[in-house]
Backbone as JSON, one array per atom type, in Angstrom:
{
  "sequence": "MTQRLHLVFGGELTDPQTTQFRDVDALDIVGIYPNYAAAYDAWKSAAQRTVDNAHMRYFIAHLHRLRDEEVAASPTEELG",
  "N": [[-23.13, -2.21, -2.8], [-19.88, -3.49, -3.25], [-17.04, -2.5, -1.46], [-13.83, -1.57, -2.52], [-11.02, -1.26, -1.2], [-7.87, 0.46, -1.28], [-4.47, 0.74, -0.41], [-1.97, 3.17, -0.35], [1.44, 3.42, -0.18], [4.9, 4.03, 0.7], [8.52, 4.09, 0.62], [12.04, 4.33, 1.39], [14.21, 2.14, -0.25], [16.51, -0.58, 0.45], [18.01, -1.43, -1.66], [17.62, -0.61, -5.03], [16.86, -2.72, -6.66], [15.39, -4.46, -5.2], [12.59, -5.06, -2.94], [12.85, -4.41, -0.31], [12.56, -2.47, 2.53], [14.51, 0.24, 3.77], [14.1, 1.48, 6.28], [11.54, 0.63, 8.13], [10.04, 2.0, 10.0], [10.0, 4.52, 8.98], [8.25, 4.61, 6.87], [6.19, 6.06, 4.36], [2.95, 6.61, 4.64], [0.62, 7.14, 2.44], [-2.16, 7.04, 2.06], [-5.53, 5.62, 2.29], [-7.69, 4.49, -0.17], [-10.86, 4.56, -1.93], [-11.09, 3.29, -4.37], [-9.35, 1.9, -7.24], [-8.58, 3.81, -9.16], [-8.44, 6.29, -7.79], [-6.45, 5.62, -5.95], [-4.34, 5.14, -7.69], [-3.89, 7.7, -8.75], [-3.0, 9.01, -6.42], [-0.72, 7.47, -5.88], [0.83, 8.02, -8.17], [1.29, 10.77, -7.89], [2.78, 10.83, -5.47], [5.0, 9.29, -6.23], [6.07, 10.86, -8.28], [6.89, 13.09, -6.84], [9.16, 12.17, -5.61], [10.98, 11.46, -7.53], [13.68, 12.0, -7.99], [15.11, 10.46, -6.22], [16.47, 7.46, -6.45], [16.19, 5.27, -4.81], [13.75, 5.42, -3.62], [10.47, 4.19, -3.44], [7.04, 3.72, -4.27], [3.98, 2.03, -3.57], [0.93, 0.28, -4.42], [-1.37, -1.28, -2.47], [-3.74, -3.79, -2.58], [-6.18, -3.79, -0.58], [-8.68, -4.98, -0.4], [-8.31, -7.51, -1.37], [-7.18, -8.93, 0.65], [-9.01, -10.05, 2.24], [-11.84, -12.13, 2.31], [-15.09, -11.65, 2.26], [-17.08, -13.54, 2.13], [-16.18, -15.84, 3.31], [-16.07, -17.56, 6.37], [-14.78, -16.14, 9.41], [-11.59, -16.85, 10.94], [-10.94, -18.58, 14.08], [-9.01, -17.12, 15.55], [-9.14, -14.61, 14.37], [-11.61, -13.76, 15.21], [-11.15, -13.09, 17.84], [-10.15, -10.59, 17.83]],
  "CA": [[-21.95, -2.3, -3.63], [-18.68, -3.88, -2.53], [-15.99, -1.5, -1.41], [-12.52, -2.12, -2.89], [-10.06, -0.33, -0.64], [-6.47, 0.37, -1.72], [-3.52, 1.47, 0.43], [-0.79, 3.68, -1.06], [2.53, 3.65, 0.77], [6.21, 3.95, 0.09], [9.67, 4.33, 1.47], [13.35, 4.15, 0.78], [14.62, 0.75, -0.33], [17.93, -0.84, 0.68], [18.59, -1.59, -3.0], [16.54, -0.38, -5.99], [16.51, -3.97, -7.32], [14.58, -5.26, -4.27], [11.47, -4.34, -2.31], [13.11, -4.38, 1.13], [12.66, -1.09, 2.98], [15.67, 0.59, 4.62], [13.6, 1.78, 7.63], [10.09, 0.43, 8.14], [9.44, 3.04, 10.83], [9.94, 5.76, 8.22], [7.37, 4.47, 5.71], [5.25, 7.14, 4.08], [1.6, 6.1, 4.39], [-0.04, 8.21, 1.69], [-3.57, 6.99, 2.42], [-6.39, 4.52, 1.87], [-8.58, 5.05, -1.2], [-12.02, 3.71, -2.16], [-11.04, 2.59, -5.66], [-8.01, 1.87, -7.82], [-8.3, 5.06, -9.88], [-8.01, 7.29, -6.8], [-5.18, 5.15, -5.42], [-3.35, 5.34, -8.74], [-3.59, 9.13, -8.78], [-2.19, 9.31, -5.23], [0.58, 6.81, -6.1], [1.56, 8.76, -9.2], [1.7, 12.04, -7.29], [3.86, 10.56, -4.5], [6.16, 8.8, -6.98], [6.65, 11.99, -9.01], [7.54, 13.98, -5.87], [10.43, 11.57, -5.17], [11.61, 10.91, -8.73], [15.13, 12.18, -7.95], [15.7, 9.48, -5.31], [16.32, 6.15, -7.08], [15.87, 4.25, -3.8], [12.39, 5.64, -3.1], [9.43, 3.51, -4.21], [5.67, 3.73, -3.75], [3.23, 0.84, -3.95], [-0.52, 0.22, -4.17], [-1.77, -2.57, -1.91], [-5.16, -4.05, -2.76], [-6.67, -4.26, 0.73], [-9.87, -5.81, -0.57], [-7.88, -8.88, -1.68], [-6.69, -9.56, 1.86], [-10.11, -10.62, 3.01], [-12.99, -12.57, 1.54], [-16.25, -11.49, 3.15], [-17.95, -14.71, 2.03], [-15.59, -16.92, 4.08], [-16.16, -17.33, 7.81], [-13.52, -15.72, 10.05], [-10.89, -17.88, 11.72], [-11.12, -18.35, 15.52], [-8.09, -16.07, 15.99], [-9.64, -13.33, 13.89], [-12.77, -13.41, 16.03], [-10.71, -12.55, 19.13], [-9.94, -9.21, 17.46]],
  "C": [[-20.74, -2.62, -2.76], [-17.64, -2.78, -2.6], [-14.65, -2.17, -1.7], [-11.44, -1.12, -2.47], [-8.64, -0.62, -1.12], [-5.62, 1.26, -0.82], [-2.34, 1.9, -0.43], [0.26, 4.01, -0.01], [3.86, 3.54, 0.05], [7.3, 4.22, 1.1], [10.95, 4.09, 0.71], [13.77, 2.69, 0.87], [16.12, 0.6, -0.04], [18.69, -0.93, -0.64], [17.45, -1.42, -4.0], [16.08, -1.65, -6.73], [15.63, -4.87, -6.44], [13.38, -4.45, -3.79], [11.62, -4.36, -0.79], [13.35, -2.93, 1.55], [13.85, -0.9, 3.91], [15.21, 0.78, 6.07], [12.07, 1.71, 7.63], [9.38, 1.5, 8.97], [9.28, 4.36, 10.09], [9.07, 5.66, 6.97], [6.43, 5.67, 5.59], [3.9, 6.5, 3.72], [0.82, 7.24, 3.74], [-1.53, 8.23, 2.03], [-4.27, 5.73, 1.93], [-7.46, 5.13, 0.98], [-9.68, 4.06, -1.55], [-12.01, 2.95, -3.48], [-9.63, 2.71, -6.24], [-7.64, 3.18, -8.5], [-7.79, 6.14, -8.93], [-6.66, 6.91, -6.21], [-4.06, 5.39, -6.44], [-2.94, 6.81, -8.83], [-2.7, 9.52, -7.6], [-0.8, 8.7, -5.37], [1.43, 7.61, -7.07], [2.1, 10.08, -8.64], [2.88, 11.84, -6.33], [5.13, 10.13, -5.23], [6.84, 9.95, -7.71], [7.37, 12.97, -8.08], [8.94, 13.47, -5.51], [11.23, 11.0, -6.33], [13.14, 11.03, -8.7], [15.84, 11.19, -7.03], [15.45, 8.08, -5.88], [15.95, 5.05, -6.1], [14.45, 4.36, -3.27], [11.37, 4.97, -4.01], [8.09, 3.61, -3.48], [4.92, 2.54, -4.34], [1.74, 1.05, -3.7], [-0.83, -1.19, -3.68], [-3.29, -2.69, -2.03], [-5.73, -4.65, -1.47], [-7.86, -5.19, 0.6], [-9.5, -7.26, -0.89], [-7.4, -9.63, -0.45], [-7.79, -10.31, 2.61], [-11.27, -10.98, 2.09], [-14.19, -12.57, 2.47], [-17.18, -12.7, 3.15], [-17.45, -15.87, 2.88], [-15.67, -16.57, 5.56], [-14.79, -16.99, 8.39], [-12.91, -16.88, 10.81], [-11.12, -17.58, 13.2], [-10.22, -17.23, 16.05], [-8.61, -14.71, 15.57], [-10.81, -12.85, 14.74], [-12.38, -12.81, 17.37], [-10.5, -11.05, 19.05], [-9.75, -8.25, 18.51]]
}
């Protein structure tokens, strides 16, 4: 079975209308989850903890979409 990893992270934005973080070094990495349902639960929990801060936002990144296992790796990726 294919694993579909999801990353949940967040931080304070420079402006609530954008997705630019105020301080990238201060990002809150909540965790990596094996499926969307678990990631959603973690995202919701983190977002609810910071509901009083309008500049704080959490996101779910679909890590499995960053890479296609069926496509050969690029020469740079192989240097790893």
